[in-house]
C-alpha positions as CSV (number, residue, x, y, z in Angstrom):
1,M,-77.2,-144.2,-56.4
2,T,-78.6,-147.1,-58.4
3,K,-79.3,-150.5,-57.0
4,K,-76.4,-152.0,-58.9
5,E,-74.0,-149.3,-57.5
6,L,-75.4,-149.9,-54.0
7,R,-75.0,-153.7,-54.3
8,Q,-71.4,-153.3,-55.2
9,K,-70.7,-150.7,-52.4
10,Y,-72.4,-152.7,-49.6
11,K,-71.0,-156.1,-50.6
12,A,-67.6,-154.6,-50.4
13,L,-68.3,-152.9,-47.1
14,R,-69.6,-156.1,-45.6
15,K,-66.7,-158.1,-46.9
16,Q,-64.4,-155.8,-44.9
17,L,-66.1,-156.8,-41.6
18,T,-64.4,-159.3,-39.4
19,D,-66.3,-162.3,-38.0
20,Y,-66.0,-160.7,-34.6
21,E,-67.6,-157.4,-35.9
22,V,-70.4,-159.3,-37.5
23,E,-71.2,-161.1,-34.2
24,E,-70.9,-157.9,-32.1
25,Y,-72.9,-155.8,-34.6
26,S,-75.6,-158.5,-34.9
27,L,-76.0,-158.5,-31.1
28,E,-76.3,-154.8,-31.1
29,I,-79.1,-154.9,-33.7
30,A,-80.9,-157.6,-31.6
31,N,-80.6,-155.3,-28.5
32,Q,-82.1,-152.4,-30.5
33,L,-85.0,-154.7,-31.5
34,I,-85.8,-155.6,-27.9
35,H,-87.0,-152.1,-27.3
36,L,-89.4,-151.9,-30.2
37,D,-93.2,-152.4,-29.8
38,I,-93.3,-155.4,-32.1
39,W,-93.6,-158.4,-29.7
40,N,-97.4,-158.6,-29.4
41,R,-97.7,-160.7,-32.6
42,N,-97.5,-164.5,-33.2
43,F,-95.7,-165.6,-36.3
44,Y,-92.2,-164.1,-37.0
45,H,-90.5,-164.8,-40.3
46,L,-86.7,-164.8,-39.8
47,F,-84.0,-165.2,-42.5
48,L,-81.1,-167.5,-41.8
49,P,-77.9,-165.6,-42.7
50,I,-75.5,-166.4,-45.5
51,E,-72.4,-166.3,-43.4
52,S,-70.0,-166.0,-46.3
53,Q,-71.8,-162.8,-47.3
54,H,-71.5,-161.4,-43.7
55,E,-75.2,-160.9,-43.3
56,V,-76.7,-160.0,-39.9
57,D,-76.5,-163.1,-37.7
58,T,-80.1,-163.6,-36.7
59,E,-79.3,-166.2,-34.0
60,F,-79.6,-163.5,-31.3
61,I,-83.1,-162.5,-32.6
62,L,-84.0,-166.2,-32.6
63,Q,-83.1,-166.4,-28.9
64,V,-85.3,-163.3,-28.2
65,L,-88.2,-164.9,-30.1
66,A,-87.7,-168.2,-28.3
67,G,-87.6,-166.4,-24.9
68,K,-90.9,-164.7,-25.8
69,D,-92.4,-168.1,-26.9
70,K,-93.1,-166.9,-30.5
71,D,-93.6,-169.0,-33.5
72,V,-90.6,-168.6,-35.9
73,V,-91.0,-169.2,-39.6
74,V,-88.0,-169.8,-42.0
75,S,-88.1,-170.2,-45.8
76,K,-86.8,-172.4,-48.5
77,S,-86.2,-170.8,-52.0
78,D,-86.9,-172.3,-55.3
79,F,-84.5,-170.6,-57.8
80,E,-86.4,-171.8,-60.8
81,T,-89.8,-170.3,-59.9
82,R,-88.5,-167.6,-57.5
83,E,-91.0,-168.9,-54.9
84,M,-90.4,-169.2,-51.2
85,T,-92.0,-172.0,-49.1
86,H,-92.3,-171.2,-45.4
87,F,-91.8,-173.6,-42.6
88,L,-92.3,-173.5,-38.8
89,L,-88.9,-173.7,-37.1
90,T,-88.9,-176.4,-34.4
91,D,-86.3,-178.3,-32.5
92,N,-86.7,-181.0,-35.1
93,T,-86.2,-178.8,-38.1
94,K,-83.1,-179.9,-40.2
95,I,-81.3,-177.0,-41.8
96,K,-79.0,-177.5,-44.8
97,K,-77.2,-175.0,-47.0
98,N,-78.3,-174.8,-50.6
99,E,-76.0,-174.3,-53.6
100,Y,-76.0,-170.6,-52.9
101,D,-74.8,-171.1,-49.3
102,I,-78.2,-170.2,-47.9
103,P,-79.3,-172.2,-44.8
104,E,-82.7,-173.6,-45.4
105,P,-85.1,-176.1,-43.8
106,V,-85.1,-179.5,-45.5
107,D,-88.8,-179.9,-44.8
108,G,-91.3,-179.5,-42.0
109,L,-94.7,-178.0,-41.2
110,E,-95.6,-175.5,-43.9
111,V,-96.9,-172.2,-42.7
112,P,-99.2,-170.2,-45.1
113,V,-98.1,-166.7,-45.9
114,S,-101.3,-165.3,-44.5
115,K,-100.3,-166.4,-41.0
116,I,-97.0,-164.4,-40.9
117,D,-97.2,-161.2,-38.8
118,V,-93.7,-159.9,-38.9
119,V,-90.9,-160.3,-41.5
120,F,-87.3,-159.6,-40.7
121,V,-86.0,-158.7,-44.1
122,P,-82.4,-159.2,-45.3
123,L,-80.9,-156.4,-47.3
124,L,-77.7,-154.9,-48.7
125,A,-78.8,-151.2,-48.6
126,Y,-81.8,-149.1,-47.9
127,D,-82.8,-145.4,-48.2
128,V,-84.5,-142.9,-45.9
129,N,-87.8,-143.7,-47.5
130,G,-87.8,-147.4,-46.6
131,N,-86.8,-148.7,-50.1
132,R,-84.4,-151.6,-49.9
133,V,-81.8,-153.3,-52.1
134,G,-81.3,-157.0,-51.9
135,Y,-79.3,-159.3,-54.1
136,G,-81.6,-158.6,-57.1
137,K,-83.5,-161.9,-57.5
138,G,-86.8,-160.5,-56.3
139,F,-87.6,-163.3,-53.8
140,Y,-88.5,-160.9,-50.9
141,D,-90.5,-158.5,-53.0
142,K,-92.6,-161.4,-54.3
143,F,-92.9,-162.9,-50.8
144,L,-93.8,-159.6,-49.2
145,S,-96.4,-158.8,-51.9
146,E,-98.2,-162.1,-50.9
147,C,-98.3,-161.2,-47.2
148,Q,-101.2,-159.6,-45.5
149,P,-101.3,-155.8,-46.0
150,N,-100.6,-155.2,-42.3
151,V,-97.5,-157.5,-42.1
152,L,-94.7,-155.6,-40.3
153,K,-91.5,-155.5,-42.5
154,I,-88.3,-154.9,-40.6
155,G,-85.0,-154.5,-42.3
156,L,-81.7,-155.3,-40.5
157,S,-78.5,-153.5,-41.5
158,F,-75.0,-152.9,-40.2
159,F,-75.0,-149.6,-42.0
160,E,-77.1,-146.4,-42.0
161,A,-79.6,-145.3,-44.6
162,E,-78.7,-143.9,-48.0
163,E,-80.4,-140.7,-49.0
164,L,-82.0,-142.1,-52.1
165,I,-82.2,-145.3,-54.3
166,S,-82.6,-143.8,-57.7
167,D,-84.1,-146.7,-59.6
168,V,-87.0,-147.9,-57.4
169,L,-89.6,-149.9,-59.2
170,P,-93.4,-150.0,-58.5
171,T,-93.0,-153.7,-57.6
172,D,-90.4,-152.9,-54.9
173,I,-91.9,-153.4,-51.4
174,Q,-90.9,-150.8,-48.8
175,L,-89.9,-151.5,-45.3
176,D,-91.9,-150.3,-42.3
177,I,-88.8,-150.2,-40.0
178,C,-85.1,-150.7,-40.4
179,V,-82.7,-151.3,-37.5
180,S,-79.1,-150.4,-37.8
181,L,-76.4,-150.3,-35.2
182,T,-77.3,-146.9,-33.9
183,T,-80.6,-146.0,-35.4
184,V,-84.2,-147.3,-35.7
185,Y,-85.7,-145.9,-38.8
186,N,-89.5,-145.7,-39.0
187,F,-90.9,-145.2,-42.5
């Protein structure tokens, strides 16, 4: 399937999920993550979910990271430049939803991309080769291309992998791992 077809399919599938299912499934994904050998790093980039889009609720992962005393980084997006600025998440960080309903830090201590060790990547769909489909704005592909080559890219999904995304571009950045409700895919 093409990215456009997959976006339509998975937006519709996520829309069918109840708030209860989103919460339960998000907890299950966090529980899957606990068993992975990824906790020996320092800076973990975490997306804050767009609740209206029924994205994976990363609050449970945030609790795991806090319990392991890890540094958590969250981003603010500039829709004109398609750039993301990354901030250390602290108890004092003020979060505000932007015009696209994305929760973002208002300001804070900026973290250079070179410091980030692990990125939890939002997505709509992905395939068995680690290719992902997002909302199509290219924010994460640009961000991930700026990261260190050894940054660990972990997708989070309520659904299983598609066989193939037919229109992958050379600028698309592949995932290293994707965690679904029942499967941990290593690419």
